[in-house]
N, CA, C and O atoms as CSV, one atom per row, in Angstrom:
chain,resi,resn,atom,element,x,y,z
A,1,MET,N,N,-20.794,6.690,5.400
A,1,MET,CA,C,-19.904,7.733,5.181
A,1,MET,C,C,-18.672,7.106,4.937
A,1,MET,O,O,-18.092,6.221,5.566
A,2,ALA,N,N,-18.330,7.803,3.771
A,2,ALA,CA,C,-17.156,7.166,3.418
A,2,ALA,C,C,-15.852,6.900,4.308
A,2,ALA,O,O,-15.936,7.291,5.473
A,3,THR,N,N,-14.728,6.323,3.934
A,3,THR,CA,C,-13.856,5.800,4.960
A,3,THR,C,C,-12.850,6.579,4.589
A,3,THR,O,O,-13.133,7.350,3.672
A,4,LEU,N,N,-11.370,6.651,5.150
A,4,LEU,CA,C,-10.529,7.663,4.381
A,4,LEU,C,C,-10.263,7.167,3.479
A,4,LEU,O,O,-10.385,7.915,2.510
A,5,PHE,N,N,-9.747,5.684,3.116
A,5,PHE,CA,C,-9.421,5.270,2.081
A,5,PHE,C,C,-10.155,5.227,0.965
A,5,PHE,O,O,-9.524,4.947,-0.054
A,6,THR,N,N,-11.423,5.442,0.843
A,6,THR,CA,C,-12.654,6.127,0.136
A,6,THR,C,C,-12.147,7.780,-0.089
A,6,THR,O,O,-11.610,8.357,-1.034
A,7,LYS,N,N,-12.427,8.048,0.741
A,7,LYS,CA,C,-11.824,9.272,-0.245
A,7,LYS,C,C,-10.258,9.848,-0.811
A,7,LYS,O,O,-9.923,10.882,-1.389
A,8,ILE,N,N,-9.717,8.979,-0.472
A,8,ILE,CA,C,-8.531,8.957,-0.724
A,8,ILE,C,C,-8.166,8.433,-2.464
A,8,ILE,O,O,-7.279,8.902,-3.177
A,9,ILE,N,N,-8.840,7.686,-2.710
A,9,ILE,CA,C,-9.563,7.138,-3.921
A,9,ILE,C,C,-10.115,7.830,-4.903
A,9,ILE,O,O,-9.702,7.887,-6.061
A,10,ASN,N,N,-11.170,8.426,-4.396
A,10,ASN,CA,C,-12.010,8.965,-4.985
A,10,ASN,C,C,-11.756,10.444,-5.232
A,10,ASN,O,O,-12.459,11.228,-5.871
A,11,GLY,N,N,-10.121,10.765,-4.330
A,11,GLY,CA,C,-9.782,12.001,-5.045
A,11,GLY,C,C,-10.036,13.110,-4.185
A,11,GLY,O,O,-9.445,14.143,-4.497
A,12,ASP,N,N,-10.893,13.156,-3.010
A,12,ASP,CA,C,-10.902,13.980,-2.076
A,12,ASP,C,C,-10.082,14.154,-1.082
A,12,ASP,O,O,-10.488,14.811,-0.124
A,13,ILE,N,N,-9.232,13.812,-1.075
A,13,ILE,CA,C,-7.948,13.152,-0.011
A,13,ILE,C,C,-6.914,13.218,-0.950
A,13,ILE,O,O,-7.307,12.836,-2.052
A,14,PRO,N,N,-5.493,13.632,-0.926
A,14,PRO,CA,C,-4.621,13.837,-2.189
A,14,PRO,C,C,-3.926,12.116,-1.485
A,14,PRO,O,O,-3.628,11.830,-0.325
A,15,GLY,N,N,-3.870,11.340,-2.646
A,15,GLY,CA,C,-2.741,10.312,-2.364
A,15,GLY,C,C,-1.777,10.270,-3.662
A,15,GLY,O,O,-1.863,10.979,-4.665
A,16,ARG,N,N,-0.701,9.106,-3.339
A,16,ARG,CA,C,0.157,9.096,-4.178
A,16,ARG,C,C,0.198,7.791,-4.547
A,16,ARG,O,O,0.866,6.951,-3.944
A,17,PHE,N,N,-0.894,7.422,-6.097
A,17,PHE,CA,C,-0.945,6.536,-6.129
A,17,PHE,C,C,0.321,5.641,-7.423
A,17,PHE,O,O,0.804,6.330,-8.321
A,18,VAL,N,N,0.591,4.521,-7.335
A,18,VAL,CA,C,1.073,3.649,-7.837
A,18,VAL,C,C,0.444,2.621,-8.783
A,18,VAL,O,O,1.021,2.045,-9.706
A,19,TRP,N,N,-1.041,2.462,-8.339
A,19,TRP,CA,C,-1.769,1.578,-9.125
A,19,TRP,C,C,-3.401,1.832,-8.953
A,19,TRP,O,O,-3.863,2.092,-7.842
A,20,THR,N,N,-4.208,1.740,-10.092
A,20,THR,CA,C,-5.733,1.663,-10.216
A,20,THR,C,C,-6.012,1.169,-11.368
A,20,THR,O,O,-5.706,1.371,-12.544
A,21,ASP,N,N,-6.710,0.423,-10.725
A,21,ASP,CA,C,-7.735,-0.285,-11.706
A,21,ASP,C,C,-9.187,0.009,-11.032
A,21,ASP,O,O,-9.376,0.834,-10.139
A,22,ASP,N,N,-10.509,-1.101,-11.826
A,22,ASP,CA,C,-11.488,-0.758,-11.354
A,22,ASP,C,C,-12.207,-1.454,-10.053
A,22,ASP,O,O,-13.359,-1.353,-9.633
A,23,ARG,N,N,-11.112,-2.178,-9.595
A,23,ARG,CA,C,-11.539,-3.060,-8.360
A,23,ARG,C,C,-10.531,-2.795,-6.863
A,23,ARG,O,O,-10.743,-3.218,-5.726
A,24,VAL,N,N,-9.352,-1.909,-7.393
A,24,VAL,CA,C,-8.294,-1.766,-6.385
A,24,VAL,C,C,-7.296,-0.442,-6.722
A,24,VAL,O,O,-6.881,-0.122,-7.836
A,25,ALA,N,N,-7.053,0.178,-5.536
A,25,ALA,CA,C,-6.304,1.263,-6.041
A,25,ALA,C,C,-5.033,1.049,-4.822
A,25,ALA,O,O,-5.236,0.585,-3.700
A,26,ALA,N,N,-3.487,1.583,-5.439
A,26,ALA,CA,C,-2.539,0.896,-4.050
A,26,ALA,C,C,-1.960,2.536,-4.192
A,26,ALA,O,O,-1.796,3.237,-5.191
A,27,PHE,N,N,-1.733,2.804,-2.720
A,27,PHE,CA,C,-1.119,4.388,-2.852
A,27,PHE,C,C,0.081,4.252,-1.663
A,27,PHE,O,O,0.210,3.262,-0.943
A,28,LEU,N,N,0.790,5.266,-1.624
A,28,LEU,CA,C,1.934,5.186,-0.389
A,28,LEU,C,C,0.857,5.377,0.356
A,28,LEU,O,O,-0.251,5.681,-0.086
A,29,THR,N,N,1.146,5.205,1.520
A,29,THR,CA,C,1.057,5.181,3.497
A,29,THR,C,C,1.663,6.318,3.486
A,29,THR,O,O,2.680,6.447,2.804
A,30,ILE,N,N,1.004,7.685,4.472
A,30,ILE,CA,C,1.304,8.802,5.328
A,30,ILE,C,C,2.291,8.413,6.359
A,30,ILE,O,O,2.767,9.418,6.887
A,31,ALA,N,N,2.861,7.079,6.929
A,31,ALA,CA,C,2.916,6.664,7.883
A,31,ALA,C,C,3.741,5.552,7.758
A,31,ALA,O,O,3.526,4.581,8.482
A,32,PRO,N,N,5.231,5.532,6.443
A,32,PRO,CA,C,5.605,4.436,6.003
A,32,PRO,C,C,6.347,3.599,6.983
A,32,PRO,O,O,6.770,4.184,7.980
A,33,LEU,N,N,6.583,2.278,6.858
A,33,LEU,CA,C,7.346,1.457,8.204
A,33,LEU,C,C,9.107,1.319,7.462
A,33,LEU,O,O,10.099,0.915,8.068
A,34,THR,N,N,9.041,1.811,5.959
A,34,THR,CA,C,10.308,1.955,4.911
A,34,THR,C,C,9.829,3.085,3.921
A,34,THR,O,O,8.796,3.754,3.887
A,35,ALA,N,N,11.173,3.046,2.972
A,35,ALA,CA,C,10.321,3.829,1.764
A,35,ALA,C,C,9.770,3.098,0.815
A,35,ALA,O,O,10.221,1.982,0.554
A,36,GLY,N,N,8.733,3.616,0.174
A,36,GLY,CA,C,8.176,2.670,-0.286
A,36,GLY,C,C,6.992,2.187,-0.240
A,36,GLY,O,O,6.292,1.817,-1.183
A,37,HIS,N,N,6.677,2.189,1.296
A,37,HIS,CA,C,5.731,1.272,1.576
A,37,HIS,C,C,4.037,1.510,1.251
A,37,HIS,O,O,3.517,2.573,1.590
A,38,THR,N,N,3.310,0.537,0.634
A,38,THR,CA,C,2.292,1.293,0.002
A,38,THR,C,C,1.259,0.232,0.483
A,38,THR,O,O,1.542,-0.807,1.081
A,39,LEU,N,N,-0.077,0.691,0.102
A,39,LEU,CA,C,-0.936,-0.044,1.029
A,39,LEU,C,C,-1.989,-0.271,-0.367
A,39,LEU,O,O,-2.176,0.657,-1.154
A,40,VAL,N,N,-2.589,-1.532,-0.533
A,40,VAL,CA,C,-3.443,-2.397,-1.601
A,40,VAL,C,C,-4.767,-2.184,-1.048
A,40,VAL,O,O,-5.072,-2.578,0.078
A,41,VAL,N,N,-5.684,-1.465,-1.949
A,41,VAL,CA,C,-6.664,-1.371,-0.798
A,41,VAL,C,C,-8.064,-1.544,-2.188
A,41,VAL,O,O,-8.218,-1.030,-3.296
A,42,PRO,N,N,-8.812,-2.492,-1.397
A,42,PRO,CA,C,-10.562,-2.519,-2.601
A,42,PRO,C,C,-10.869,-1.826,-2.591
A,42,PRO,O,O,-10.734,-1.259,-1.506
A,43,ARG,N,N,-11.536,-1.114,-3.569
A,43,ARG,CA,C,-12.732,-0.070,-3.892
A,43,ARG,C,C,-13.944,-0.285,-2.886
A,43,ARG,O,O,-14.677,0.678,-2.661
A,44,ASP,N,N,-14.128,-1.224,-2.414
A,44,ASP,CA,C,-15.452,-1.951,-2.058
A,44,ASP,C,C,-14.687,-1.537,-0.703
A,44,ASP,O,O,-13.477,-1.521,-0.479
A,45,GLU,N,N,-16.006,-1.137,0.308
A,45,GLU,CA,C,-15.455,-0.608,1.869
A,45,GLU,C,C,-16.144,-2.242,2.440
A,45,GLU,O,O,-17.317,-2.570,2.612
A,46,VAL,N,N,-14.988,-2.947,2.606
A,46,VAL,CA,C,-14.998,-4.148,3.748
A,46,VAL,C,C,-14.135,-3.995,4.402
A,46,VAL,O,O,-12.944,-4.070,4.100
A,47,ASP,N,N,-14.758,-3.680,5.726
A,47,ASP,CA,C,-13.713,-3.691,7.248
A,47,ASP,C,C,-12.818,-4.567,7.249
A,47,ASP,O,O,-11.634,-4.272,7.092
A,48,ASP,N,N,-13.327,-6.036,7.464
A,48,ASP,CA,C,-12.483,-6.898,7.623
A,48,ASP,C,C,-12.347,-8.110,6.418
A,48,ASP,O,O,-13.285,-8.822,6.060
A,49,TRP,N,N,-10.946,-8.168,5.879
A,49,TRP,CA,C,-10.213,-9.243,4.589
A,49,TRP,C,C,-11.165,-9.854,4.517
A,49,TRP,O,O,-11.955,-9.885,3.574
A,50,THR,N,N,-11.226,-10.598,5.824
A,50,THR,CA,C,-12.407,-12.327,5.482
A,50,THR,C,C,-13.468,-12.365,5.211
A,50,THR,O,O,-14.073,-13.432,5.100
A,51,GLN,N,N,-14.196,-10.794,4.959
A,51,GLN,CA,C,-15.456,-10.950,4.550
A,51,GLN,C,C,-15.529,-10.181,3.154
A,51,GLN,O,O,-16.589,-9.687,2.770
A,52,LEU,N,N,-14.104,-10.088,2.259
A,52,LEU,CA,C,-14.386,-10.056,0.864
A,52,LEU,C,C,-14.696,-11.173,0.262
A,52,LEU,O,O,-14.930,-12.190,0.915
A,53,PRO,N,N,-14.742,-11.145,-1.079
A,53,PRO,CA,C,-15.569,-12.177,-1.795
A,53,PRO,C,C,-14.169,-12.829,-2.262
A,53,PRO,O,O,-13.198,-12.229,-2.724
A,54,ALA,N,N,-14.283,-13.908,-2.075
A,54,ALA,CA,C,-12.619,-14.532,-2.702
A,54,ALA,C,C,-12.204,-14.143,-4.084
A,54,ALA,O,O,-11.025,-13.868,-4.307
A,55,ASP,N,N,-13.002,-14.109,-4.912
A,55,ASP,CA,C,-12.316,-13.030,-6.045
A,55,ASP,C,C,-11.475,-11.950,-5.988
A,55,ASP,O,O,-10.451,-11.638,-6.597
A,56,LEU,N,N,-12.334,-11.296,-4.855
A,56,LEU,CA,C,-11.414,-9.307,-4.867
A,56,LEU,C,C,-10.495,-10.180,-4.225
A,56,LEU,O,O,-9.468,-10.268,-4.898
A,57,LEU,N,N,-10.460,-10.921,-3.095
A,57,LEU,CA,C,-9.180,-10.680,-1.957
A,57,LEU,C,C,-7.875,-11.549,-3.120
A,57,LEU,O,O,-6.658,-11.465,-2.962
A,58,GLY,N,N,-8.569,-12.319,-4.212
A,58,GLY,CA,C,-7.533,-12.684,-4.721
A,58,GLY,C,C,-6.644,-11.684,-5.549
A,58,GLY,O,O,-5.425,-11.547,-5.441
A,59,HIS,N,N,-7.626,-10.908,-6.531
A,59,HIS,CA,C,-7.447,-9.450,-7.134
A,59,HIS,C,C,-6.510,-8.914,-6.170
A,59,HIS,O,O,-5.350,-8.786,-6.563
A,60,VAL,N,N,-6.884,-8.459,-4.577
A,60,VAL,CA,C,-5.958,-7.698,-4.089
A,60,VAL,C,C,-4.286,-8.068,-4.082
A,60,VAL,O,O,-3.299,-7.449,-4.478
A,61,MET,N,N,-4.504,-9.562,-3.347
A,61,MET,CA,C,-3.510,-10.219,-3.468
A,61,MET,C,C,-2.451,-10.326,-4.149
A,61,MET,O,O,-1.318,-10.599,-3.755
A,62,THR,N,N,-3.080,-9.956,-5.910
A,62,THR,CA,C,-2.413,-10.517,-6.952
A,62,THR,C,C,-1.925,-9.204,-7.762
A,62,THR,O,O,-1.202,-9.337,-8.749
A,63,VAL,N,N,-2.430,-7.676,-7.220
A,63,VAL,CA,C,-2.087,-6.837,-7.143
A,63,VAL,C,C,-1.020,-6.365,-6.034
A,63,VAL,O,O,-0.184,-5.512,-6.330
A,64,SER,N,N,-1.061,-6.873,-4.898
A,64,SER,CA,C,-0.082,-7.015,-3.614
A,64,SER,C,C,0.786,-8.008,-3.824
A,64,SER,O,O,1.488,-8.409,-2.896
A,65,HIS,N,N,0.853,-8.481,-4.922
A,65,HIS,CA,C,2.506,-9.525,-5.131
A,65,HIS,C,C,3.017,-8.647,-5.980
A,65,HIS,O,O,4.162,-8.218,-5.834
A,66,THR,N,N,2.059,-8.198,-7.180
A,66,THR,CA,C,3.072,-7.128,-8.277
A,66,THR,C,C,3.402,-6.068,-7.745
A,66,THR,O,O,4.455,-5.680,-8.252
A,67,ILE,N,N,2.985,-5.303,-6.867
A,67,ILE,CA,C,3.581,-3.853,-6.219
A,67,ILE,C,C,4.821,-5.024,-5.358
A,67,ILE,O,O,5.908,-5.065,-5.934
A,68,GLY,N,N,4.720,-5.737,-4.337
A,68,GLY,CA,C,5.653,-6.457,-3.660
A,68,GLY,C,C,7.014,-6.535,-5.205
A,68,GLY,O,O,8.149,-6.222,-4.843
A,69,GLY,N,N,6.908,-6.811,-6.310
A,69,GLY,CA,C,7.945,-7.174,-6.742
A,69,GLY,C,C,8.769,-5.863,-7.482
A,69,GLY,O,O,9.931,-5.824,-7.886
A,70,ALA,N,N,7.827,-4.928,-7.497
A,70,ALA,CA,C,8.418,-3.925,-8.336
A,70,ALA,C,C,8.942,-3.113,-6.902
A,70,ALA,O,O,9.978,-2.526,-7.214
A,71,LEU,N,N,8.722,-2.941,-5.920
A,71,LEU,CA,C,9.088,-2.626,-4.510
A,71,LEU,C,C,10.516,-3.570,-4.223
A,71,LEU,O,O,11.384,-3.000,-3.563
A,72,LYS,N,N,10.729,-4.625,-4.567
A,72,LYS,CA,C,12.008,-5.246,-4.212
A,72,LYS,C,C,12.743,-5.090,-5.514
A,72,LYS,O,O,13.730,-5.815,-5.394
A,73,LYS,N,N,12.768,-4.593,-6.540
A,73,LYS,CA,C,13.059,-3.706,-7.708
A,73,LYS,C,C,13.817,-2.452,-7.563
A,73,LYS,O,O,14.989,-2.112,-7.723
A,74,ALA,N,N,12.381,-1.717,-7.091
A,74,ALA,CA,C,13.013,-0.177,-6.893
A,74,ALA,C,C,13.621,-0.282,-5.581
A,74,ALA,O,O,14.184,0.805,-5.454
A,75,TYR,N,N,13.832,-0.948,-4.549
A,75,TYR,CA,C,14.630,-0.743,-3.513
A,75,TYR,C,C,15.762,-1.687,-3.167
A,75,TYR,O,O,16.555,-1.560,-2.234
A,76,GLY,N,N,15.717,-2.535,-3.957
A,76,GLY,CA,C,16.987,-3.959,-3.586
A,76,GLY,C,C,16.894,-4.666,-2.367
A,76,GLY,O,O,17.817,-5.340,-1.911
A,77,SER,N,N,15.859,-4.530,-1.866
A,77,SER,CA,C,15.395,-5.063,-0.472
A,77,SER,C,C,15.433,-6.833,-0.874
A,77,SER,O,O,15.024,-7.412,-1.880
A,78,PRO,N,N,16.217,-7.458,0.585
A,78,PRO,CA,C,16.039,-9.082,0.158
A,78,PRO,C,C,14.902,-9.506,0.330
A,78,PRO,O,O,14.552,-10.625,-0.046
A,79,ARG,N,N,13.905,-8.412,1.118
A,79,ARG,CA,C,12.502,-9.272,1.146
A,79,ARG,C,C,11.492,-8.278,0.913
A,79,ARG,O,O,11.766,-7.094,0.716
A,80,VAL,N,N,10.210,-8.793,0.934
A,80,VAL,CA,C,9.060,-7.492,0.719
A,80,VAL,C,C,8.157,-8.013,2.107
A,80,VAL,O,O,7.948,-9.137,2.564
A,81,GLY,N,N,7.824,-6.936,2.445
A,81,GLY,CA,C,6.690,-7.636,3.511
A,81,GLY,C,C,5.541,-7.441,3.597
A,81,GLY,O,O,5.175,-6.417,3.020
A,82,LEU,N,N,4.415,-8.277,4.328
A,82,LEU,CA,C,3.175,-8.073,3.343
A,82,LEU,C,C,2.237,-8.073,4.888
A,82,LEU,O,O,2.461,-8.969,5.701
A,83,ILE,N,N,1.461,-7.270,5.109
A,83,ILE,CA,C,0.777,-7.014,6.622
A,83,ILE,C,C,-0.596,-6.783,6.259
A,83,ILE,O,O,-1.037,-5.926,5.493
A,84,VAL,N,N,-1.242,-7.705,6.943
A,84,VAL,CA,C,-2.917,-7.068,6.686
A,84,VAL,C,C,-2.959,-7.046,8.273
A,84,VAL,O,O,-2.475,-7.969,8.928
A,85,ALA,N,N,-3.658,-5.770,8.943
A,85,ALA,CA,C,-3.904,-5.545,10.076
A,85,ALA,C,C,-5.219,-5.214,10.337
A,85,ALA,O,O,-6.024,-5.917,10.949
A,86,GLY,N,N,-5.419,-4.109,9.851
A,86,GLY,CA,C,-6.771,-4.168,9.689
A,86,GLY,C,C,-7.644,-3.099,10.921
A,86,GLY,O,O,-8.858,-3.132,11.122
A,87,PHE,N,N,-6.543,-2.105,11.699
A,87,PHE,CA,C,-7.144,-1.856,12.884
A,87,PHE,C,C,-6.899,-0.239,12.534
A,87,PHE,O,O,-7.883,0.454,12.790
A,88,GLU,N,N,-6.081,0.266,12.148
A,88,GLU,CA,C,-5.922,1.669,11.653
A,88,GLU,C,C,-7.423,2.348,10.807
A,88,GLU,O,O,-7.828,3.508,10.877
A,89,VAL,N,N,-7.970,1.311,10.109
A,89,VAL,CA,C,-9.178,2.158,8.962
A,89,VAL,C,C,-9.615,1.105,8.952
A,89,VAL,O,O,-9.052,0.019,8.815
A,90,PRO,N,N,-11.107,1.470,9.162
A,90,PRO,CA,C,-12.444,0.279,9.197
A,90,PRO,C,C,-12.437,0.017,7.484
A,90,PRO,O,O,-13.378,0.125,6.698
A,91,HIS,N,N,-11.012,-0.366,7.225
A,91,HIS,CA,C,-11.330,-0.789,5.298
A,91,HIS,C,C,-10.278,-1.521,4.970
A,91,HIS,O,O,-9.155,-1.028,5.080
A,92,THR,N,N,-10.460,-2.855,4.501
A,92,THR,CA,C,-9.530,-3.801,4.377
A,92,THR,C,C,-8.406,-3.099,3.484
A,92,THR,O,O,-8.643,-2.390,2.506
A,93,HIS,N,N,-7.335,-3.368,3.911
A,93,HIS,CA,C,-5.869,-2.733,3.197
A,93,HIS,C,C,-4.633,-3.562,3.380
A,93,HIS,O,O,-4.461,-4.061,4.492
A,94,VAL,N,N,-3.912,-3.734,2.606
A,94,VAL,CA,C,-2.630,-4.347,2.364
A,94,VAL,C,C,-1.529,-4.045,2.294
A,94,VAL,O,O,-1.055,-3.959,1.162
A,95,HIS,N,N,-0.760,-3.791,3.333
A,95,HIS,CA,C,0.740,-3.112,3.610
A,95,HIS,C,C,1.357,-4.280,2.960
A,95,HIS,O,O,1.332,-5.499,3.127
A,96,VAL,N,N,2.109,-3.168,1.887
A,96,VAL,CA,C,3.134,-3.977,1.376
A,96,VAL,C,C,4.352,-3.390,0.607
A,96,VAL,O,O,4.321,-2.925,-0.533
A,97,PHE,N,N,5.924,-3.539,1.804
A,97,PHE,CA,C,6.826,-2.893,1.821
A,97,PHE,C,C,8.058,-3.617,1.741
A,97,PHE,O,O,8.204,-4.839,1.777
A,98,PRO,N,N,9.160,-2.487,1.598
A,98,PRO,CA,C,10.403,-3.748,1.528
A,98,PRO,C,C,10.467,-3.638,2.409
A,98,PRO,O,O,9.714,-2.877,3.018
A,99,ALA,N,N,11.601,-4.484,3.098
A,99,ALA,CA,C,12.444,-5.336,4.411
A,99,ALA,C,C,13.854,-5.451,4.102
A,99,ALA,O,O,14.457,-5.733,3.066
A,100,TRP,N,N,14.214,-5.162,5.260
A,100,TRP,CA,C,15.670,-5.827,5.338
A,100,TRP,C,C,15.816,-6.488,6.742
A,100,TRP,O,O,16.804,-7.200,6.921
A,101,GLU,N,N,15.070,-6.344,7.586
A,101,GLU,CA,C,15.016,-7.128,8.675
A,101,GLU,C,C,13.694,-7.164,9.630
A,101,GLU,O,O,12.720,-6.443,9.411
A,102,MET,N,N,13.755,-7.885,10.476
A,102,MET,CA,C,12.278,-8.065,11.464
A,102,MET,C,C,11.949,-6.733,11.715
A,102,MET,O,O,10.945,-6.255,11.187
A,103,ASP,N,N,12.851,-5.893,12.645
A,103,ASP,CA,C,12.330,-4.819,13.274
A,103,ASP,C,C,11.480,-3.691,12.036
A,103,ASP,O,O,10.934,-2.630,12.339
A,104,ASP,N,N,11.555,-4.184,10.859
A,104,ASP,CA,C,10.617,-3.225,9.527
A,104,ASP,C,C,9.474,-3.746,9.750
A,104,ASP,O,O,8.460,-3.186,9.335
A,105,PHE,N,N,9.419,-4.899,10.435
A,105,PHE,CA,C,7.538,-4.723,10.510
A,105,PHE,C,C,6.916,-4.300,11.852
A,105,PHE,O,O,5.820,-4.735,12.207
A,106,ASP,N,N,7.521,-3.584,12.466
A,106,ASP,CA,C,7.156,-2.851,13.825
A,106,ASP,C,C,6.782,-1.475,13.362
A,106,ASP,O,O,7.452,-0.589,12.830
A,107,PHE,N,N,5.137,-1.567,13.821
A,107,PHE,CA,C,4.468,-0.384,13.575
A,107,PHE,C,C,5.280,1.102,14.124
A,107,PHE,O,O,5.655,2.048,13.432
A,108,ALA,N,N,5.399,0.889,15.773
A,108,ALA,CA,C,6.059,1.694,16.159
A,108,ALA,C,C,6.780,2.652,15.682
A,108,ALA,O,O,6.614,3.838,15.966
A,109,ARG,N,N,7.775,2.136,14.799
A,109,ARG,CA,C,8.893,2.429,13.883
A,109,ARG,C,C,8.446,3.246,13.079
A,109,ARG,O,O,9.088,4.258,12.797
A,110,ALA,N,N,7.107,2.944,12.478
A,110,ALA,CA,C,6.271,4.287,11.123
A,110,ALA,C,C,7.171,5.276,11.304
A,110,ALA,O,O,7.774,5.400,12.370
A,111,ASP,N,N,7.360,6.133,10.202
A,111,ASP,CA,C,7.815,7.603,9.941
A,111,ASP,C,C,6.789,8.451,9.983
A,111,ASP,O,O,6.180,8.294,8.925
A,112,ALA,N,N,6.415,9.034,10.447
A,112,ALA,CA,C,4.643,9.828,10.343
A,112,ALA,C,C,5.444,11.261,10.080
A,112,ALA,O,O,4.680,12.214,9.933
A,113,ASN,N,N,6.681,11.525,10.007
A,113,ASN,CA,C,7.410,12.836,9.267
A,113,ASN,C,C,7.961,12.746,7.741
A,113,ASN,O,O,8.574,13.781,7.484
A,114,VAL,N,N,7.947,12.168,7.042
A,114,VAL,CA,C,8.195,11.846,5.737
A,114,VAL,C,C,8.332,13.238,4.767
A,114,VAL,O,O,7.265,13.845,4.669
A,115,PRO,N,N,9.064,13.620,4.301
A,115,PRO,CA,C,9.017,15.010,3.268
A,115,PRO,C,C,7.966,14.818,2.189
A,115,PRO,O,O,7.463,13.695,2.144
A,116,ALA,N,N,7.650,15.504,1.526
A,116,ALA,CA,C,6.598,15.393,-0.070
A,116,ALA,C,C,7.735,15.030,-0.809
A,116,ALA,O,O,7.502,14.341,-1.802
A,117,GLU,N,N,8.890,15.315,-0.582
A,117,GLU,CA,C,9.641,15.245,-1.913
A,117,GLU,C,C,10.074,13.738,-1.630
A,117,GLU,O,O,10.128,12.891,-2.521
A,118,ARG,N,N,10.379,13.493,-0.280
A,118,ARG,CA,C,10.763,11.457,-0.702
A,118,ARG,C,C,9.060,10.776,-1.290
A,118,ARG,O,O,9.098,9.958,-2.210
A,119,PHE,N,N,7.977,11.088,-0.830
A,119,PHE,CA,C,7.113,10.371,-1.174
A,119,PHE,C,C,6.879,10.771,-2.971
A,119,PHE,O,O,6.484,10.001,-3.846
A,120,ASP,N,N,7.146,11.752,-3.064
A,120,ASP,CA,C,7.476,12.076,-4.831
A,120,ASP,C,C,8.447,11.094,-5.413
A,120,ASP,O,O,7.965,10.320,-6.240
A,121,GLU,N,N,9.537,10.995,-5.178
A,121,GLU,CA,C,10.441,9.760,-5.469
A,121,GLU,C,C,10.212,8.804,-5.075
A,121,GLU,O,O,10.700,7.816,-5.623
A,122,ASP,N,N,9.410,8.670,-4.007
A,122,ASP,CA,C,9.145,6.916,-4.164
A,122,ASP,C,C,8.093,6.966,-5.220
A,122,ASP,O,O,8.701,6.652,-6.243
A,123,GLN,N,N,7.215,7.123,-5.440
A,123,GLN,CA,C,6.371,7.383,-6.038
A,123,GLN,C,C,6.920,7.179,-7.638
A,123,GLN,O,O,6.649,6.312,-8.470
A,124,LYS,N,N,7.534,7.995,-7.677
A,124,LYS,CA,C,8.574,8.090,-9.241
A,124,LYS,C,C,9.075,6.355,-9.353
A,124,LYS,O,O,8.840,5.600,-10.296
A,125,LYS,N,N,9.711,6.084,-8.272
A,125,LYS,CA,C,10.639,5.127,-8.361
A,125,LYS,C,C,9.439,3.370,-8.623
A,125,LYS,O,O,9.577,2.372,-9.331
A,126,ILE,N,N,8.542,3.746,-7.778
A,126,ILE,CA,C,7.779,2.613,-8.065
A,126,ILE,C,C,7.224,2.328,-9.185
A,126,ILE,O,O,7.219,1.177,-9.621
A,127,LEU,N,N,6.646,3.399,-9.846
A,127,LEU,CA,C,6.178,3.731,-11.210
A,127,LEU,C,C,6.602,3.049,-12.041
A,127,LEU,O,O,5.967,2.155,-12.601
A,128,ALA,N,N,8.361,3.525,-12.376
A,128,ALA,CA,C,9.194,2.952,-12.859
A,128,ALA,C,C,9.386,1.553,-12.899
A,128,ALA,O,O,9.264,0.783,-13.852
A,129,ALA,N,N,9.574,1.424,-12.203
A,129,ALA,CA,C,9.848,-0.434,-11.175
A,129,ALA,C,C,8.572,-0.998,-12.315
A,129,ALA,O,O,8.810,-1.853,-13.168
A,130,LEU,N,N,7.269,-0.372,-12.144
A,130,LEU,CA,C,5.982,-1.455,-12.501
A,130,LEU,C,C,5.903,-1.063,-14.409
A,130,LEU,O,O,5.177,-1.530,-15.286
A,131,GLY,N,N,6.975,-0.049,-14.453
A,131,GLY,CA,C,7.027,-0.032,-16.221
A,131,GLY,C,C,5.618,1.000,-16.585
A,131,GLY,O,O,4.963,0.855,-17.617
A,132,ARG,N,N,5.355,1.901,-15.676
A,132,ARG,CA,C,4.069,2.818,-15.706
A,132,ARG,C,C,4.977,3.757,-15.995
A,132,ARG,O,O,4.624,4.921,-16.181
């Protein structure tokens, strides 16, 4: 059975994408830690990131690096957080988000009530910073 992320990547569930290629997709999370919080997800359904083939893990991290630079540019944050937690959905994903302080890494502070308009603005802002 397809994971939630595969359903988003395949277009069965709506998602606000900022990156897609033949191996990886990146889209805004519905419960962001900070504005612009993006998930970088391999198309292959692999639950544990340590089980990804090294070349695919490298590509996931390269895309995460590119997204991170765009987030820093778009939001003016002093840092960009990167977390690989893996407990929420059994499909490897990297959380990449603008960060101003350590509290920004606290998933208990994730906002599940973001208006759709803000997600639209965040998507446009990130795509612009990526030059897309």
